[in-house]
VOVEX-620601 format. One record per atom (N, C-alpha, C): chain; x, y, z; residue number from 1. Coordinates in Angstrom, 1 decimal, padded with zeros to 4 digits. Layout:
N
A; X; Y; Z; NUM
...
***
This chain:
82
A; 003.7; -010.7; -028.7; 1
A; 002.6; -010.9; -027.8; 1
A; 003.0; -011.5; -026.5; 1
A; 003.9; -012.5; -026.6; 2
A; 004.3; -013.2; -025.4; 2
A; 005.1; -012.3; -024.5; 2
A; 005.9; -011.4; -025.1; 3
A; 006.7; -010.4; -024.4; 3
A; 005.8; -009.5; -023.6; 3
A; 004.8; -009.0; -024.3; 4
A; 003.9; -008.0; -023.6; 4
A; 003.2; -008.7; -022.5; 4
A; 002.7; -009.9; -022.7; 5
A; 002.0; -010.7; -021.6; 5
A; 003.0; -010.9; -020.4; 5
A; 004.2; -011.3; -020.7; 6
A; 005.2; -011.5; -019.7; 6
A; 005.5; -010.2; -018.9; 6
A; 005.6; -009.1; -019.6; 7
A; 005.8; -007.8; -018.9; 7
A; 004.6; -007.5; -018.0; 7
A; 003.4; -007.7; -018.5; 8
A; 002.2; -007.4; -017.7; 8
A; 002.2; -008.3; -016.4; 8
A; 002.4; -009.6; -016.6; 9
A; 002.4; -010.5; -015.5; 9
A; 003.5; -010.1; -014.4; 9
A; 004.7; -009.8; -014.9; 10
A; 005.7; -009.4; -014.0; 10
A; 005.4; -008.1; -013.3; 10
A; 004.8; -007.2; -014.0; 11
A; 004.4; -005.9; -013.4; 11
A; 003.4; -006.1; -012.3; 11
A; 002.4; -006.9; -012.6; 12
A; 001.4; -007.2; -011.6; 12
A; 001.9; -007.9; -010.3; 12
A; 002.9; -008.8; -010.5; 13
A; 003.5; -009.5; -009.4; 13
A; 004.3; -008.5; -008.6; 13
A; 005.0; -007.6; -009.2; 14
A; 005.9; -006.6; -008.6; 14
A; 005.0; -005.7; -007.8; 14
A; 003.9; -005.3; -008.3; 15
A; 003.0; -004.3; -007.6; 15
A; 002.1; -004.9; -006.5; 15
A; 002.1; -006.2; -006.5; 16
A; 001.2; -006.9; -005.5; 16
A; 001.9; -007.3; -004.2; 16
A; 002.9; -006.6; -003.8; 17
A; 003.6; -006.9; -002.6; 17
A; 002.9; -006.3; -001.4; 17
A; 002.7; -007.0; -000.4; 18
A; 002.0; -006.5; 000.8; 18
A; 003.0; -005.9; 001.8; 18
A; 002.6; -004.9; 002.5; 19
A; 003.4; -004.3; 003.5; 19
A; 002.8; -004.6; 004.8; 19
A; 003.5; -005.3; 005.6; 20
A; 003.0; -005.8; 006.9; 20
A; 003.7; -004.9; 008.0; 20
A; 002.9; -004.6; 009.1; 21
A; 003.5; -003.9; 010.2; 21
A; 004.4; -004.9; 011.0; 21
A; 005.4; -004.4; 011.7; 22
A; 006.2; -005.3; 012.6; 22
A; 005.4; -005.7; 013.8; 22
A; 005.8; -006.7; 014.5; 23
A; 005.1; -007.1; 015.7; 23
A; 005.5; -006.2; 016.8; 23
A; 004.6; -005.9; 017.7; 24
A; 004.8; -005.0; 018.8; 24
A; 005.8; -005.7; 019.8; 24
A; 006.7; -005.0; 020.4; 25
A; 007.7; -005.5; 021.2; 25
A; 007.4; -005.2; 022.7; 25
A; 007.5; -006.2; 023.6; 26
A; 007.3; -006.0; 025.0; 26
A; 005.8; -006.1; 025.4; 26
A; 005.6; -006.0; 026.6; 27
A; 004.2; -006.1; 027.2; 27
A; 003.6; -004.8; 027.5; 27
A; 004.3; -003.7; 027.5; 28
A; 003.8; -002.4; 027.8; 28
A; 003.2; -001.7; 026.6; 28
A; 001.9; -001.6; 026.5; 29
A; 001.2; -001.1; 025.4; 29
A; 001.5; 000.4; 025.2; 29
A; 002.0; 001.1; 026.3; 30
A; 002.4; 002.5; 026.2; 30
A; 003.5; 002.7; 025.2; 30
A; 004.2; 001.7; 024.9; 31
A; 005.4; 001.8; 024.0; 31
A; 005.0; 001.3; 022.6; 31
A; 003.8; 000.8; 022.3; 32
A; 003.4; 000.3; 021.1; 32
A; 003.0; 001.4; 020.1; 32
A; 003.6; 001.5; 019.0; 33
A; 003.2; 002.4; 017.9; 33
A; 003.6; 001.9; 016.6; 33
A; 002.7; 001.9; 015.7; 34
A; 002.9; 001.4; 014.3; 34
A; 003.4; 000.0; 014.3; 34
A; 002.6; -000.9; 015.0; 35
A; 002.9; -002.3; 015.0; 35
A; 001.6; -003.1; 015.2; 35
A; 001.7; -004.4; 015.2; 36
A; 000.5; -005.3; 015.4; 36
A; 000.8; -006.3; 016.4; 36
A; -000.3; -006.6; 017.2; 37
A; -000.1; -007.6; 018.3; 37
A; -001.5; -008.0; 018.8; 37
A; -001.5; -009.0; 019.7; 38
A; -002.6; -009.4; 020.4; 38
A; -002.5; -009.0; 021.9; 38
A; -003.5; -008.5; 022.5; 39
A; -003.5; -008.1; 023.9; 39
A; -004.7; -008.5; 024.6; 39
A; -004.5; -009.2; 025.7; 40
A; -005.6; -009.6; 026.6; 40
A; -005.7; -008.7; 027.8; 40
A; -006.9; -008.1; 028.0; 41
A; -007.1; -007.1; 029.1; 41
A; -007.4; -007.9; 030.4; 41
A; -007.3; -007.2; 031.5; 42
A; -007.6; -007.8; 032.8; 42
A; -009.0; -008.4; 032.9; 42
A; -010.0; -007.7; 032.3; 43
A; -011.4; -008.1; 032.3; 43
A; -011.6; -009.3; 031.4; 43
A; -010.6; -009.8; 030.6; 44
A; -010.8; -010.9; 029.7; 44
A; -011.1; -010.6; 028.3; 44
A; -011.3; -009.3; 028.0; 45
A; -011.5; -009.0; 026.6; 45
A; -010.2; -009.0; 025.8; 45
A; -010.2; -009.2; 024.5; 46
A; -009.0; -009.3; 023.7; 46
A; -009.1; -008.4; 022.5; 46
A; -007.9; -007.8; 022.1; 47
A; -007.8; -007.1; 020.9; 47
A; -006.7; -007.7; 020.1; 47
A; -006.9; -008.0; 018.8; 48
A; -005.9; -008.5; 017.9; 48
A; -005.9; -007.5; 016.7; 48
A; -004.7; -006.9; 016.5; 49
A; -004.6; -006.0; 015.4; 49
A; -003.6; -005.0; 015.5; 49
A; -003.8; -003.9; 014.8; 50
A; -002.8; -002.8; 014.6; 50
A; -002.9; -001.8; 015.8; 50
A; -001.8; -001.3; 016.2; 51
A; -001.7; -000.3; 017.2; 51
A; -000.9; 001.0; 016.7; 51
A; -001.4; 002.1; 017.2; 52
A; -000.7; 003.4; 016.9; 52
A; -000.8; 004.2; 018.1; 52
A; 000.4; 004.7; 018.6; 53
A; 000.5; 005.5; 019.8; 53
A; -000.3; 005.0; 020.9; 53
A; -000.1; 003.7; 021.2; 54
A; -000.7; 003.0; 022.4; 54
A; -002.2; 002.7; 022.3; 54
A; -002.8; 002.9; 021.1; 55
A; -004.2; 002.7; 021.0; 55
A; -004.5; 001.8; 019.8; 55
A; -005.7; 001.1; 019.9; 56
A; -006.2; 000.3; 018.8; 56
A; -006.4; 001.3; 017.6; 56
A; -005.7; 001.1; 016.6; 57
A; -005.8; 002.0; 015.4; 57
A; -005.4; 001.3; 014.2; 57
A; -006.4; 001.2; 013.3; 58
A; -006.1; 000.4; 012.0; 58
A; -007.0; -000.8; 012.0; 58
A; -006.6; -001.8; 011.3; 59
A; -007.4; -003.0; 011.1; 59
A; -007.2; -004.0; 012.3; 59
A; -008.3; -004.5; 012.8; 60
A; -008.2; -005.4; 014.0; 60
A; -009.5; -006.1; 014.3; 60
A; -009.5; -006.8; 015.4; 61
A; -010.6; -007.6; 015.9; 61
A; -010.7; -007.4; 017.4; 61
A; -011.8; -007.1; 018.0; 62
A; -011.9; -007.1; 019.4; 62
A; -013.0; -008.1; 019.8; 62
A; -012.7; -008.8; 020.9; 63
A; -013.6; -009.8; 021.4; 63
A; -013.9; -009.5; 022.8; 63
A; -015.2; -009.1; 023.1; 64
A; -015.6; -008.7; 024.5; 64
A; -015.7; -009.9; 025.4; 64
A; -015.9; -009.6; 026.7; 65
A; -016.0; -010.7; 027.6; 65
A; -017.3; -011.5; 027.4; 65
A; -018.3; -010.9; 026.8; 66
A; -019.6; -011.6; 026.5; 66
A; -019.5; -012.3; 025.1; 66
A; -018.3; -012.3; 024.5; 67
A; -018.2; -013.0; 023.2; 67
A; -018.5; -012.1; 022.0; 67
A; -019.0; -010.9; 022.2; 68
A; -019.2; -010.0; 021.0; 68
A; -017.9; -009.7; 020.3; 68
A; -018.0; -009.9; 019.0; 69
A; -016.8; -009.7; 018.1; 69
A; -017.0; -008.6; 017.2; 69
A; -016.1; -007.6; 017.1; 70
A; -016.0; -006.6; 016.1; 70
A; -014.8; -006.7; 015.3; 70
A; -014.9; -006.9; 014.0; 71
A; -013.8; -006.9; 013.1; 71
A; -013.9; -005.8; 012.1; 71
A; -012.8; -005.1; 011.9; 72
A; -012.8; -004.1; 010.9; 72
A; -011.8; -003.0; 011.3; 72
A; -012.2; -001.8; 011.1; 73
A; -011.3; -000.7; 011.3; 73
A; -011.5; 000.0; 012.6; 73
A; -010.5; 000.3; 013.3; 74
A; -010.5; 001.0; 014.6; 74
A; -009.8; 002.4; 014.5; 74
A; -010.3; 003.4; 015.2; 75
A; -009.6; 004.7; 015.2; 75
A; -009.6; 005.2; 016.6; 75
A; -008.5; 005.4; 017.2; 76
A; -008.4; 006.0; 018.6; 76
A; -009.2; 005.1; 019.6; 76
A; -009.0; 003.8; 019.5; 77
A; -009.6; 002.9; 020.5; 77
A; -011.1; 002.6; 020.1; 77
A; -011.7; 003.2; 019.1; 78
A; -013.1; 003.0; 018.8; 78
A; -013.3; 002.3; 017.5; 78
A; -014.2; 001.3; 017.5; 79
A; -014.6; 000.6; 016.3; 79
A; -015.4; 001.5; 015.4; 79
A; -014.9; 001.7; 014.1; 80
A; -015.6; 002.6; 013.3; 80
A; -016.3; 001.9; 012.1; 80
A; -015.8; 000.8; 011.5; 81
A; -016.5; 000.2; 010.4; 81
A; -015.9; -001.2; 010.2; 81
A; -016.8; -002.0; 009.5; 82
A; -016.4; -003.4; 009.1; 82
A; -015.7; -003.3; 007.8; 82
***
């Protein structure tokens, strides 16, 4: 019984590894793809999260200049769901 329990626990630990995206390199968002970073726009709005092909894409948070916060999933620069 102890062996089976040990195998189950080790199996769960092995399967529970998280895959994190690398940090985006440089300041030019045109070069950011499949990475994560924080970017502050000229108007003061901020996006923190995943980037794909120079766009907000994946999980992230945007904070507008009025303080409005959207957290969840983005697709092609658009917030789609929490």
